PyMOL Python script that loads the backbone (N, CA, C, O; Angstrom):
from pymol import cmd

cmd.read_pdbstr("""\
ATOM      1  N   MET A   1       0.800  -1.051  -0.116  1.00  0.00           N
ATOM      2  CA  MET A   1      -0.056   0.113   0.003  1.00  0.00           C
ATOM      3  C   MET A   1       0.814   1.232  -0.009  1.00  0.00           C
ATOM      4  O   MET A   1       0.551   2.250  -0.650  1.00  0.00           O
ATOM      5  N   GLN A   2       1.894   1.081   0.708  1.00  0.00           N
ATOM      6  CA  GLN A   2       2.897   2.555   0.873  1.00  0.00           C
ATOM      7  C   GLN A   2       3.472   2.783  -0.479  1.00  0.00           C
ATOM      8  O   GLN A   2       3.657   3.938  -0.861  1.00  0.00           O
ATOM      9  N   GLY A   3       3.804   1.642  -1.323  1.00  0.00           N
ATOM     10  CA  GLY A   3       4.423   1.883  -2.631  1.00  0.00           C
ATOM     11  C   GLY A   3       3.570   2.589  -3.528  1.00  0.00           C
ATOM     12  O   GLY A   3       3.966   3.148  -4.551  1.00  0.00           O
ATOM     13  N   LEU A   4       2.327   2.552  -3.106  1.00  0.00           N
ATOM     14  CA  LEU A   4       1.379   3.314  -4.420  1.00  0.00           C
ATOM     15  C   LEU A   4       1.470   4.857  -4.092  1.00  0.00           C
ATOM     16  O   LEU A   4       1.332   5.686  -4.991  1.00  0.00           O
ATOM     17  N   MET A   5       1.731   5.258  -2.643  1.00  0.00           N
ATOM     18  CA  MET A   5       1.808   6.558  -2.387  1.00  0.00           C
ATOM     19  C   MET A   5       2.887   7.324  -2.692  1.00  0.00           C
ATOM     20  O   MET A   5       2.780   8.550  -2.726  1.00  0.00           O
ATOM     21  N   ALA A   6       4.044   6.698  -2.948  1.00  0.00           N
ATOM     22  CA  ALA A   6       5.305   7.241  -3.121  1.00  0.00           C
ATOM     23  C   ALA A   6       5.279   8.126  -4.576  1.00  0.00           C
ATOM     24  O   ALA A   6       4.517   7.681  -5.434  1.00  0.00           O
ATOM     25  N   LYS A   7       5.826   8.987  -4.813  1.00  0.00           N
ATOM     26  CA  LYS A   7       5.847   9.710  -5.984  1.00  0.00           C
ATOM     27  C   LYS A   7       7.300   9.753  -6.299  1.00  0.00           C
ATOM     28  O   LYS A   7       8.126   9.824  -5.389  1.00  0.00           O
ATOM     29  N   LYS A   8       7.658   9.711  -7.601  1.00  0.00           N
ATOM     30  CA  LYS A   8       9.074   9.728  -8.138  1.00  0.00           C
ATOM     31  C   LYS A   8       9.459  11.068  -8.599  1.00  0.00           C
ATOM     32  O   LYS A   8       8.765  11.617  -9.455  1.00  0.00           O
ATOM     33  N   TYR A   9      10.403  11.596  -8.161  1.00  0.00           N
ATOM     34  CA  TYR A   9      10.882  12.916  -8.596  1.00  0.00           C
ATOM     35  C   TYR A   9      12.192  12.821  -9.234  1.00  0.00           C
ATOM     36  O   TYR A   9      13.004  12.016  -8.776  1.00  0.00           O
ATOM     37  N   LYS A  10      12.504  13.577 -10.277  1.00  0.00           N
ATOM     38  CA  LYS A  10      13.349  13.667 -11.134  1.00  0.00           C
ATOM     39  C   LYS A  10      14.517  14.757 -10.445  1.00  0.00           C
ATOM     40  O   LYS A  10      14.187  15.940 -10.532  1.00  0.00           O
ATOM     41  N   VAL A  11      15.582  14.531  -9.905  1.00  0.00           N
ATOM     42  CA  VAL A  11      16.502  15.786  -9.439  1.00  0.00           C
ATOM     43  C   VAL A  11      17.534  15.909 -10.380  1.00  0.00           C
ATOM     44  O   VAL A  11      18.358  15.073 -10.748  1.00  0.00           O
ATOM     45  N   ARG A  12      17.316  17.431 -10.817  1.00  0.00           N
ATOM     46  CA  ARG A  12      18.313  17.826 -12.030  1.00  0.00           C
ATOM     47  C   ARG A  12      18.701  19.147 -11.625  1.00  0.00           C
ATOM     48  O   ARG A  12      17.986  19.859 -10.920  1.00  0.00           O
ATOM     49  N   THR A  13      19.971  19.522 -12.118  1.00  0.00           N
ATOM     50  CA  THR A  13      20.639  20.752 -11.734  1.00  0.00           C
ATOM     51  C   THR A  13      20.091  21.563 -12.766  1.00  0.00           C
ATOM     52  O   THR A  13      19.415  21.057 -13.661  1.00  0.00           O
ATOM     53  N   MET A  14      20.373  23.023 -12.702  1.00  0.00           N
ATOM     54  CA  MET A  14      19.826  24.097 -13.691  1.00  0.00           C
ATOM     55  C   MET A  14      20.411  23.808 -14.950  1.00  0.00           C
ATOM     56  O   MET A  14      19.754  24.175 -15.925  1.00  0.00           O
ATOM     57  N   ALA A  15      21.518  23.223 -15.164  1.00  0.00           N
ATOM     58  CA  ALA A  15      22.193  23.099 -16.368  1.00  0.00           C
ATOM     59  C   ALA A  15      21.647  21.916 -17.055  1.00  0.00           C
ATOM     60  O   ALA A  15      22.081  21.662 -18.178  1.00  0.00           O
ATOM     61  N   GLN A  16      20.898  21.284 -16.610  1.00  0.00           N
ATOM     62  CA  GLN A  16      20.185  20.173 -17.242  1.00  0.00           C
ATOM     63  C   GLN A  16      18.672  20.416 -17.809  1.00  0.00           C
ATOM     64  O   GLN A  16      18.087  19.682 -18.605  1.00  0.00           O
ATOM     65  N   VAL A  17      18.129  21.726 -17.157  1.00  0.00           N
ATOM     66  CA  VAL A  17      16.871  21.965 -17.472  1.00  0.00           C
ATOM     67  C   VAL A  17      16.822  22.963 -18.806  1.00  0.00           C
ATOM     68  O   VAL A  17      17.580  23.933 -18.831  1.00  0.00           O
ATOM     69  N   ASN A  18      15.972  22.720 -19.845  1.00  0.00           N
ATOM     70  CA  ASN A  18      15.903  23.388 -20.821  1.00  0.00           C
ATOM     71  C   ASN A  18      14.821  24.505 -21.171  1.00  0.00           C
ATOM     72  O   ASN A  18      14.897  25.540 -21.834  1.00  0.00           O
ATOM     73  N   ASP A  19      13.771  23.884 -20.458  1.00  0.00           N
ATOM     74  CA  ASP A  19      12.437  24.965 -20.465  1.00  0.00           C
ATOM     75  C   ASP A  19      12.538  25.708 -19.409  1.00  0.00           C
ATOM     76  O   ASP A  19      12.592  25.068 -18.359  1.00  0.00           O
ATOM     77  N   PRO A  20      12.593  27.111 -19.297  1.00  0.00           N
ATOM     78  CA  PRO A  20      12.577  28.035 -18.268  1.00  0.00           C
ATOM     79  C   PRO A  20      11.478  27.769 -17.308  1.00  0.00           C
ATOM     80  O   PRO A  20      11.609  27.872 -16.088  1.00  0.00           O
ATOM     81  N   LYS A  21      10.276  27.385 -17.983  1.00  0.00           N
ATOM     82  CA  LYS A  21       9.306  27.194 -17.239  1.00  0.00           C
ATOM     83  C   LYS A  21       9.384  26.107 -16.102  1.00  0.00           C
ATOM     84  O   LYS A  21       9.038  26.254 -14.930  1.00  0.00           O
ATOM     85  N   GLU A  22       9.891  25.031 -16.673  1.00  0.00           N
ATOM     86  CA  GLU A  22      10.358  23.912 -15.650  1.00  0.00           C
ATOM     87  C   GLU A  22      11.478  24.323 -14.776  1.00  0.00           C
ATOM     88  O   GLU A  22      11.569  23.681 -13.729  1.00  0.00           O
ATOM     89  N   ALA A  23      12.217  25.114 -14.950  1.00  0.00           N
ATOM     90  CA  ALA A  23      13.289  25.585 -13.836  1.00  0.00           C
ATOM     91  C   ALA A  23      12.829  25.821 -12.706  1.00  0.00           C
ATOM     92  O   ALA A  23      13.439  25.331 -11.755  1.00  0.00           O
ATOM     93  N   GLY A  24      11.682  26.596 -12.457  1.00  0.00           N
ATOM     94  CA  GLY A  24      11.445  27.172 -10.984  1.00  0.00           C
ATOM     95  C   GLY A  24      11.807  28.425 -10.784  1.00  0.00           C
ATOM     96  O   GLY A  24      11.772  29.279 -11.670  1.00  0.00           O
ATOM     97  N   LEU A  25      12.214  28.648  -9.499  1.00  0.00           N
ATOM     98  CA  LEU A  25      12.770  30.021  -9.010  1.00  0.00           C
ATOM     99  C   LEU A  25      14.143  30.039  -9.165  1.00  0.00           C
ATOM    100  O   LEU A  25      14.785  29.075  -8.748  1.00  0.00           O
ATOM    101  N   SER A  26      14.661  30.895  -9.650  1.00  0.00           N
ATOM    102  CA  SER A  26      16.374  30.969  -9.688  1.00  0.00           C
ATOM    103  C   SER A  26      16.537  32.508  -9.355  1.00  0.00           C
ATOM    104  O   SER A  26      15.722  33.401  -9.585  1.00  0.00           O
ATOM    105  N   VAL A  27      17.731  32.605  -8.784  1.00  0.00           N
ATOM    106  CA  VAL A  27      18.157  34.092  -8.327  1.00  0.00           C
ATOM    107  C   VAL A  27      19.414  34.270  -8.853  1.00  0.00           C
ATOM    108  O   VAL A  27      20.207  33.335  -8.961  1.00  0.00           O
ATOM    109  N   MET A  28      19.747  35.810  -9.311  1.00  0.00           N
ATOM    110  CA  MET A  28      21.041  35.957  -9.777  1.00  0.00           C
ATOM    111  C   MET A  28      21.534  37.081  -8.643  1.00  0.00           C
ATOM    112  O   MET A  28      20.842  38.009  -8.225  1.00  0.00           O
ATOM    113  N   VAL A  29      22.522  36.851  -8.361  1.00  0.00           N
ATOM    114  CA  VAL A  29      23.255  37.762  -7.267  1.00  0.00           C
ATOM    115  C   VAL A  29      24.322  38.478  -8.248  1.00  0.00           C
ATOM    116  O   VAL A  29      25.149  37.864  -8.921  1.00  0.00           O
ATOM    117  N   ARG A  30      24.163  39.883  -8.215  1.00  0.00           N
ATOM    118  CA  ARG A  30      25.063  40.587  -8.894  1.00  0.00           C
ATOM    119  C   ARG A  30      25.878  41.318  -7.777  1.00  0.00           C
ATOM    120  O   ARG A  30      25.327  41.733  -6.757  1.00  0.00           O
ATOM    121  N   GLY A  31      27.176  41.452  -8.012  1.00  0.00           N
ATOM    122  CA  GLY A  31      28.111  41.942  -7.121  1.00  0.00           C
ATOM    123  C   GLY A  31      29.529  41.645  -7.624  1.00  0.00           C
ATOM    124  O   GLY A  31      29.698  40.820  -8.522  1.00  0.00           O
ATOM    125  N   THR A  32      30.561  42.311  -7.053  1.00  0.00           N
ATOM    126  CA  THR A  32      31.731  42.064  -7.382  1.00  0.00           C
ATOM    127  C   THR A  32      32.586  41.112  -6.306  1.00  0.00           C
ATOM    128  O   THR A  32      33.691  40.711  -6.671  1.00  0.00           O
ATOM    129  N   GLY A  33      32.154  40.799  -5.166  1.00  0.00           N
ATOM    130  CA  GLY A  33      32.931  39.868  -4.341  1.00  0.00           C
ATOM    131  C   GLY A  33      31.916  38.845  -3.348  1.00  0.00           C
ATOM    132  O   GLY A  33      30.685  38.837  -3.378  1.00  0.00           O
ATOM    133  N   PRO A  34      32.738  38.061  -2.536  1.00  0.00           N
ATOM    134  CA  PRO A  34      31.729  37.082  -1.868  1.00  0.00           C
ATOM    135  C   PRO A  34      31.027  37.982  -0.679  1.00  0.00           C
ATOM    136  O   PRO A  34      30.016  37.483  -0.186  1.00  0.00           O
ATOM    137  N   HIS A  35      31.344  38.918  -0.304  1.00  0.00           N
ATOM    138  CA  HIS A  35      30.571  39.713   0.590  1.00  0.00           C
ATOM    139  C   HIS A  35      28.964  40.193   0.121  1.00  0.00           C
ATOM    140  O   HIS A  35      27.985  40.335   0.854  1.00  0.00           O
ATOM    141  N   ASP A  36      29.052  40.352  -1.121  1.00  0.00           N
ATOM    142  CA  ASP A  36      27.824  40.867  -1.804  1.00  0.00           C
ATOM    143  C   ASP A  36      26.818  39.441  -1.770  1.00  0.00           C
ATOM    144  O   ASP A  36      25.618  39.503  -1.503  1.00  0.00           O
ATOM    145  N   PHE A  37      27.340  38.518  -2.001  1.00  0.00           N
ATOM    146  CA  PHE A  37      26.458  37.312  -1.746  1.00  0.00           C
ATOM    147  C   PHE A  37      25.983  37.046  -0.494  1.00  0.00           C
ATOM    148  O   PHE A  37      24.826  36.694  -0.264  1.00  0.00           O
ATOM    149  N   ALA A  38      26.992  37.231   0.469  1.00  0.00           N
ATOM    150  CA  ALA A  38      26.617  36.903   2.002  1.00  0.00           C
ATOM    151  C   ALA A  38      25.657  37.943   2.462  1.00  0.00           C
ATOM    152  O   ALA A  38      24.985  37.663   3.454  1.00  0.00           O
ATOM    153  N   LYS A  39      25.503  39.024   1.931  1.00  0.00           N
ATOM    154  CA  LYS A  39      24.485  40.089   2.371  1.00  0.00           C
ATOM    155  C   LYS A  39      23.323  39.575   1.740  1.00  0.00           C
ATOM    156  O   LYS A  39      22.301  39.456   2.415  1.00  0.00           O
ATOM    157  N   ALA A  40      23.332  39.192   0.318  1.00  0.00           N
ATOM    158  CA  ALA A  40      22.061  38.866  -0.229  1.00  0.00           C
ATOM    159  C   ALA A  40      21.323  37.595   0.504  1.00  0.00           C
ATOM    160  O   ALA A  40      20.101  37.587   0.659  1.00  0.00           O
ATOM    161  N   LEU A  41      22.088  36.624   0.901  1.00  0.00           N
ATOM    162  CA  LEU A  41      21.822  35.598   1.585  1.00  0.00           C
ATOM    163  C   LEU A  41      21.086  35.883   2.889  1.00  0.00           C
ATOM    164  O   LEU A  41      20.005  35.447   3.287  1.00  0.00           O
ATOM    165  N   ARG A  42      22.031  36.809   3.505  1.00  0.00           N
ATOM    166  CA  ARG A  42      21.139  37.275   5.102  1.00  0.00           C
ATOM    167  C   ARG A  42      19.974  37.760   4.730  1.00  0.00           C
ATOM    168  O   ARG A  42      19.022  37.459   5.450  1.00  0.00           O
ATOM    169  N   LYS A  43      19.730  38.573   3.608  1.00  0.00           N
ATOM    170  CA  LYS A  43      18.408  39.471   3.315  1.00  0.00           C
ATOM    171  C   LYS A  43      17.364  38.248   3.210  1.00  0.00           C
ATOM    172  O   LYS A  43      16.276  38.138   3.775  1.00  0.00           O
ATOM    173  N   PHE A  44      18.046  37.301   2.267  1.00  0.00           N
ATOM    174  CA  PHE A  44      16.829  36.313   1.957  1.00  0.00           C
ATOM    175  C   PHE A  44      16.575  35.578   2.881  1.00  0.00           C
ATOM    176  O   PHE A  44      15.406  35.195   2.835  1.00  0.00           O
ATOM    177  N   LYS A  45      17.299  35.089   3.950  1.00  0.00           N
ATOM    178  CA  LYS A  45      16.914  34.393   5.022  1.00  0.00           C
ATOM    179  C   LYS A  45      16.148  35.277   6.139  1.00  0.00           C
ATOM    180  O   LYS A  45      15.471  34.729   7.008  1.00  0.00           O
ATOM    181  N   ARG A  46      16.270  36.438   6.073  1.00  0.00           N
ATOM    182  CA  ARG A  46      15.439  37.307   6.923  1.00  0.00           C
ATOM    183  C   ARG A  46      13.905  37.579   6.404  1.00  0.00           C
ATOM    184  O   ARG A  46      12.918  37.637   7.137  1.00  0.00           O
ATOM    185  N   LYS A  47      13.923  37.728   5.043  1.00  0.00           N
ATOM    186  CA  LYS A  47      12.717  37.667   4.402  1.00  0.00           C
ATOM    187  C   LYS A  47      11.852  36.268   4.496  1.00  0.00           C
ATOM    188  O   LYS A  47      10.630  36.194   4.629  1.00  0.00           O
ATOM    189  N   VAL A  48      12.601  35.393   4.415  1.00  0.00           N
ATOM    190  CA  VAL A  48      11.719  34.153   4.442  1.00  0.00           C
ATOM    191  C   VAL A  48      11.311  33.852   5.976  1.00  0.00           C
ATOM    192  O   VAL A  48      10.243  33.286   6.212  1.00  0.00           O
ATOM    193  N   ALA A  49      12.170  34.236   6.991  1.00  0.00           N
ATOM    194  CA  ALA A  49      11.868  34.061   8.247  1.00  0.00           C
ATOM    195  C   ALA A  49      10.725  34.848   8.690  1.00  0.00           C
ATOM    196  O   ALA A  49       9.877  34.385   9.451  1.00  0.00           O
ATOM    197  N   GLU A  50      10.684  36.260   8.134  1.00  0.00           N
ATOM    198  CA  GLU A  50       9.641  37.065   8.530  1.00  0.00           C
ATOM    199  C   GLU A  50       8.123  36.735   7.860  1.00  0.00           C
ATOM    200  O   GLU A  50       7.059  37.018   8.410  1.00  0.00           O
ATOM    201  N   SER A  51       8.250  36.153   6.706  1.00  0.00           N
ATOM    202  CA  SER A  51       7.126  35.796   5.926  1.00  0.00           C
ATOM    203  C   SER A  51       6.326  34.455   6.658  1.00  0.00           C
ATOM    204  O   SER A  51       5.111  34.265   6.609  1.00  0.00           O
ATOM    205  N   GLY A  52       7.180  33.713   7.242  1.00  0.00           N
ATOM    206  CA  GLY A  52       6.934  32.414   7.973  1.00  0.00           C
ATOM    207  C   GLY A  52       6.700  31.232   7.011  1.00  0.00           C
ATOM    208  O   GLY A  52       6.031  30.250   7.334  1.00  0.00           O
ATOM    209  N   ILE A  53       7.200  31.361   5.996  1.00  0.00           N
ATOM    210  CA  ILE A  53       7.305  30.127   4.766  1.00  0.00           C
ATOM    211  C   ILE A  53       7.611  28.859   5.398  1.00  0.00           C
ATOM    212  O   ILE A  53       6.798  27.937   5.471  1.00  0.00           O
ATOM    213  N   MET A  54       8.908  28.821   5.898  1.00  0.00           N
ATOM    214  CA  MET A  54       9.478  27.625   6.375  1.00  0.00           C
ATOM    215  C   MET A  54       8.527  27.167   7.534  1.00  0.00           C
ATOM    216  O   MET A  54       8.251  25.967   7.528  1.00  0.00           O
ATOM    217  N   GLN A  55       8.040  27.860   8.424  1.00  0.00           N
ATOM    218  CA  GLN A  55       7.385  27.434   9.560  1.00  0.00           C
ATOM    219  C   GLN A  55       6.054  26.857   8.978  1.00  0.00           C
ATOM    220  O   GLN A  55       5.566  25.914   9.601  1.00  0.00           O
ATOM    221  N   ASP A  56       5.558  27.201   8.123  1.00  0.00           N
ATOM    222  CA  ASP A  56       4.277  26.845   7.610  1.00  0.00           C
ATOM    223  C   ASP A  56       4.630  25.398   6.979  1.00  0.00           C
ATOM    224  O   ASP A  56       3.915  24.403   7.101  1.00  0.00           O
ATOM    225  N   TYR A  57       5.614  25.445   6.423  1.00  0.00           N
ATOM    226  CA  TYR A  57       6.119  24.101   5.550  1.00  0.00           C
ATOM    227  C   TYR A  57       6.407  22.982   6.712  1.00  0.00           C
ATOM    228  O   TYR A  57       6.167  21.780   6.604  1.00  0.00           O
ATOM    229  N   LYS A  58       6.954  23.619   7.802  1.00  0.00           N
ATOM    230  CA  LYS A  58       7.447  22.483   8.932  1.00  0.00           C
ATOM    231  C   LYS A  58       6.181  22.035   9.495  1.00  0.00           C
ATOM    232  O   LYS A  58       6.009  20.866   9.843  1.00  0.00           O
ATOM    233  N   ASP A  59       5.306  22.926   9.591  1.00  0.00           N
ATOM    234  CA  ASP A  59       3.901  22.530  10.346  1.00  0.00           C
ATOM    235  C   ASP A  59       2.916  21.536   9.517  1.00  0.00           C
ATOM    236  O   ASP A  59       2.102  20.737   9.982  1.00  0.00           O
ATOM    237  N   ARG A  60       3.200  21.794   8.249  1.00  0.00           N
ATOM    238  CA  ARG A  60       2.132  20.824   7.474  1.00  0.00           C
ATOM    239  C   ARG A  60       2.854  19.566   6.991  1.00  0.00           C
ATOM    240  O   ARG A  60       2.263  18.838   6.194  1.00  0.00           O
ATOM    241  N   GLN A  61       4.249  19.209   7.463  1.00  0.00           N
ATOM    242  CA  GLN A  61       4.620  18.069   7.159  1.00  0.00           C
ATOM    243  C   GLN A  61       4.118  16.971   7.625  1.00  0.00           C
ATOM    244  O   GLN A  61       4.436  15.903   7.102  1.00  0.00           O
ATOM    245  N   TYR A  62       3.191  17.018   8.755  1.00  0.00           N
ATOM    246  CA  TYR A  62       2.662  15.654   9.049  1.00  0.00           C
ATOM    247  C   TYR A  62       1.169  16.345   9.881  1.00  0.00           C
ATOM    248  O   TYR A  62       1.142  17.483  10.350  1.00  0.00           O
ATOM    249  N   TYR A  63       0.306  15.621   9.909  1.00  0.00           N
ATOM    250  CA  TYR A  63      -1.180  16.222  10.390  1.00  0.00           C
ATOM    251  C   TYR A  63      -1.094  16.351  11.983  1.00  0.00           C
ATOM    252  O   TYR A  63      -0.508  15.532  12.690  1.00  0.00           O
ATOM    253  N   GLN A  64      -1.656  17.315  12.379  1.00  0.00           N
ATOM    254  CA  GLN A  64      -1.671  17.504  13.540  1.00  0.00           C
ATOM    255  C   GLN A  64      -3.235  17.776  14.129  1.00  0.00           C
ATOM    256  O   GLN A  64      -3.973  18.621  13.621  1.00  0.00           O
ATOM    257  N   LYS A  65      -3.553  17.091  15.062  1.00  0.00           N
ATOM    258  CA  LYS A  65      -5.065  16.926  15.507  1.00  0.00           C
ATOM    259  C   LYS A  65      -5.179  18.551  16.357  1.00  0.00           C
ATOM    260  O   LYS A  65      -4.385  19.109  17.114  1.00  0.00           O
ATOM    261  N   PRO A  66      -6.442  18.937  15.870  1.00  0.00           N
ATOM    262  CA  PRO A  66      -6.904  20.349  16.590  1.00  0.00           C
ATOM    263  C   PRO A  66      -6.821  20.404  18.027  1.00  0.00           C
ATOM    264  O   PRO A  66      -6.736  21.529  18.519  1.00  0.00           O
ATOM    265  N   SER A  67      -6.832  19.244  18.920  1.00  0.00           N
ATOM    266  CA  SER A  67      -6.480  19.337  20.154  1.00  0.00           C
ATOM    267  C   SER A  67      -5.059  19.573  20.490  1.00  0.00           C
ATOM    268  O   SER A  67      -4.700  20.341  21.382  1.00  0.00           O
ATOM    269  N   GLU A  68      -4.120  18.758  19.605  1.00  0.00           N
ATOM    270  CA  GLU A  68      -2.942  19.118  20.110  1.00  0.00           C
ATOM    271  C   GLU A  68      -2.381  20.406  19.756  1.00  0.00           C
ATOM    272  O   GLU A  68      -1.513  20.928  20.456  1.00  0.00           O
ATOM    273  N   LYS A  69      -2.908  21.032  18.531  1.00  0.00           N
ATOM    274  CA  LYS A  69      -2.663  22.415  18.313  1.00  0.00           C
ATOM    275  C   LYS A  69      -2.987  23.238  19.289  1.00  0.00           C
ATOM    276  O   LYS A  69      -2.247  24.188  19.546  1.00  0.00           O
ATOM    277  N   ARG A  70      -4.243  22.994  20.054  1.00  0.00           N
ATOM    278  CA  ARG A  70      -4.593  23.786  21.103  1.00  0.00           C
ATOM    279  C   ARG A  70      -3.804  23.639  22.442  1.00  0.00           C
ATOM    280  O   ARG A  70      -3.715  24.499  23.318  1.00  0.00           O
ATOM    281  N   ARG A  71      -3.227  22.345  22.440  1.00  0.00           N
ATOM    282  CA  ARG A  71      -2.401  22.202  23.654  1.00  0.00           C
ATOM    283  C   ARG A  71      -1.073  22.670  23.538  1.00  0.00           C
ATOM    284  O   ARG A  71      -0.515  22.862  24.618  1.00  0.00           O
ATOM    285  N   LEU A  72      -0.340  22.932  22.399  1.00  0.00           N
ATOM    286  CA  LEU A  72       0.882  23.346  22.057  1.00  0.00           C
ATOM    287  C   LEU A  72       0.781  24.722  22.012  1.00  0.00           C
ATOM    288  O   LEU A  72       1.770  25.380  22.334  1.00  0.00           O
ATOM    289  N   ALA A  73      -0.353  25.339  21.632  1.00  0.00           N
ATOM    290  CA  ALA A  73      -0.500  26.987  21.527  1.00  0.00           C
ATOM    291  C   ALA A  73      -0.666  27.585  23.044  1.00  0.00           C
ATOM    292  O   ALA A  73      -0.435  28.760  23.327  1.00  0.00           O
ATOM    293  N   LYS A  74      -1.136  26.518  24.042  1.00  0.00           N
ATOM    294  CA  LYS A  74      -1.335  27.019  25.457  1.00  0.00           C
ATOM    295  C   LYS A  74      -0.063  26.847  26.020  1.00  0.00           C
ATOM    296  O   LYS A  74       0.399  27.727  26.747  1.00  0.00           O
ATOM    297  N   LYS A  75       0.598  25.758  25.760  1.00  0.00           N
ATOM    298  CA  LYS A  75       2.021  25.690  26.420  1.00  0.00           C
ATOM    299  C   LYS A  75       2.973  26.716  26.128  1.00  0.00           C
ATOM    300  O   LYS A  75       3.761  27.137  26.975  1.00  0.00           O
ATOM    301  N   GLN A  76       2.908  27.215  24.704  1.00  0.00           N
ATOM    302  CA  GLN A  76       3.750  28.243  24.410  1.00  0.00           C
ATOM    303  C   GLN A  76       3.400  29.544  24.855  1.00  0.00           C
ATOM    304  O   GLN A  76       4.247  30.395  25.125  1.00  0.00           O
ATOM    305  N   ALA A  77       2.131  29.728  24.942  1.00  0.00           N
ATOM    306  CA  ALA A  77       1.429  31.007  25.808  1.00  0.00           C
ATOM    307  C   ALA A  77       1.849  30.965  27.414  1.00  0.00           C
ATOM    308  O   ALA A  77       1.995  31.996  28.071  1.00  0.00           O
ATOM    309  N   VAL A  78       1.987  29.908  27.842  1.00  0.00           N
ATOM    310  CA  VAL A  78       2.434  29.898  29.144  1.00  0.00           C
ATOM    311  C   VAL A  78       4.056  30.240  29.411  1.00  0.00           C
ATOM    312  O   VAL A  78       4.502  30.902  30.348  1.00  0.00           O
ATOM    313  N   ARG A  79       4.788  29.625  28.362  1.00  0.00           N
ATOM    314  CA  ARG A  79       6.413  29.952  28.347  1.00  0.00           C
ATOM    315  C   ARG A  79       6.450  31.327  28.209  1.00  0.00           C
ATOM    316  O   ARG A  79       7.180  31.946  28.983  1.00  0.00           O
ATOM    317  N   ARG A  80       5.673  32.060  27.199  1.00  0.00           N
ATOM    318  CA  ARG A  80       6.017  33.402  26.965  1.00  0.00           C
ATOM    319  C   ARG A  80       5.659  34.215  28.090  1.00  0.00           C
ATOM    320  O   ARG A  80       6.427  35.141  28.350  1.00  0.00           O
ATOM    321  N   GLN A  81       4.542  34.037  28.884  1.00  0.00           N
ATOM    322  CA  GLN A  81       4.201  34.606  30.070  1.00  0.00           C
ATOM    323  C   GLN A  81       5.341  34.425  31.264  1.00  0.00           C
ATOM    324  O   GLN A  81       5.783  35.402  31.868  1.00  0.00           O
ATOM    325  N   GLN A  82       5.712  33.235  31.501  1.00  0.00           N
ATOM    326  CA  GLN A  82       6.995  32.983  32.502  1.00  0.00           C
ATOM    327  C   GLN A  82       8.186  33.819  31.830  1.00  0.00           C
ATOM    328  O   GLN A  82       9.007  34.358  32.572  1.00  0.00           O
ATOM    329  N   ARG A  83       8.280  33.919  30.644  1.00  0.00           N
ATOM    330  CA  ARG A  83       9.647  34.460  30.368  1.00  0.00           C
ATOM    331  C   ARG A  83       9.323  35.992  30.660  1.00  0.00           C
ATOM    332  O   ARG A  83      10.184  36.608  31.289  1.00  0.00           O
ATOM    333  N   ALA A  84       8.201  36.655  30.280  1.00  0.00           N
ATOM    334  CA  ALA A  84       8.123  38.004  30.697  1.00  0.00           C
ATOM    335  C   ALA A  84       7.957  38.213  31.939  1.00  0.00           C
ATOM    336  O   ALA A  84       8.170  39.394  32.217  1.00  0.00           O
ATOM    337  N   MET A  85       7.620  37.470  32.961  1.00  0.00           N
ATOM    338  CA  MET A  85       7.633  37.598  34.432  1.00  0.00           C
ATOM    339  C   MET A  85       9.018  37.497  34.843  1.00  0.00           C
ATOM    340  O   MET A  85       9.461  38.209  35.744  1.00  0.00           O
ATOM    341  N   GLN A  86       9.723  36.645  34.225  1.00  0.00           N
ATOM    342  CA  GLN A  86      11.158  36.640  34.475  1.00  0.00           C
ATOM    343  C   GLN A  86      12.030  37.825  34.248  1.00  0.00           C
ATOM    344  O   GLN A  86      12.928  38.204  34.999  1.00  0.00           O
ATOM    345  N   GLU A  87      11.636  38.399  33.052  1.00  0.00           N
ATOM    346  CA  GLU A  87      12.410  39.672  32.628  1.00  0.00           C
ATOM    347  C   GLU A  87      12.191  40.882  33.293  1.00  0.00           C
ATOM    348  O   GLU A  87      13.047  41.745  33.486  1.00  0.00           O
ATOM    349  N   GLU A  88      10.613  40.933  33.758  1.00  0.00           N
ATOM    350  CA  GLU A  88      10.176  41.966  34.739  1.00  0.00           C
ATOM    351  C   GLU A  88      10.994  42.058  36.066  1.00  0.00           C
ATOM    352  O   GLU A  88      11.416  43.119  36.525  1.00  0.00           O
ATOM    353  N   ARG A  89      11.187  40.703  36.687  1.00  0.00           N
ATOM    354  CA  ARG A  89      11.820  40.584  37.957  1.00  0.00           C
ATOM    355  C   ARG A  89      13.273  40.861  37.655  1.00  0.00           C
ATOM    356  O   ARG A  89      13.983  41.105  38.632  1.00  0.00           O
ATOM    357  N   ASN A  90      13.787  40.863  36.548  1.00  0.00           N
ATOM    358  CA  ASN A  90      15.313  41.058  36.440  1.00  0.00           C
ATOM    359  C   ASN A  90      15.616  42.496  36.267  1.00  0.00           C
ATOM    360  O   ASN A  90      16.673  42.989  36.659  1.00  0.00           O
ATOM    361  N   ASN A  91      14.485  43.303  35.554  1.00  0.00           N
ATOM    362  CA  ASN A  91      14.661  44.753  35.677  1.00  0.00           C
ATOM    363  C   ASN A  91      14.370  45.398  36.712  1.00  0.00           C
ATOM    364  O   ASN A  91      14.577  46.611  36.706  1.00  0.00           O
ATOM    365  N   PHE A  92      13.830  44.783  37.841  1.00  0.00           N
ATOM    366  CA  PHE A  92      13.789  45.862  39.220  1.00  0.00           C
ATOM    367  C   PHE A  92      14.826  45.300  40.169  1.00  0.00           C
ATOM    368  O   PHE A  92      15.035  45.850  41.250  1.00  0.00           O
TER     369      PHE A  92
END
""", "prot")
cmd.dss("prot")
cmd.show_as("cartoon", "prot")
cmd.util.cbc("prot")
cmd.orient("prot")
């Protein structure tokens, strides 16, 4: 049964792709040195983190029951509240 669910994907490099529509997203970084690339990579990582794309992808990798979502949300809220109280104690 599990064999029927598996999909086969071809892994190809950009050099092997002839059709630009099939290539997907590609990025060209213009600059003179490796510092320009590092700066572009930092900007990209920040924008991806702010948009929540990766977190959404990780959340959807497996099914989570609604009751489990509520339980984890409550647990995170308690941790945030405890952290805020700890910071408030440290400020005085």
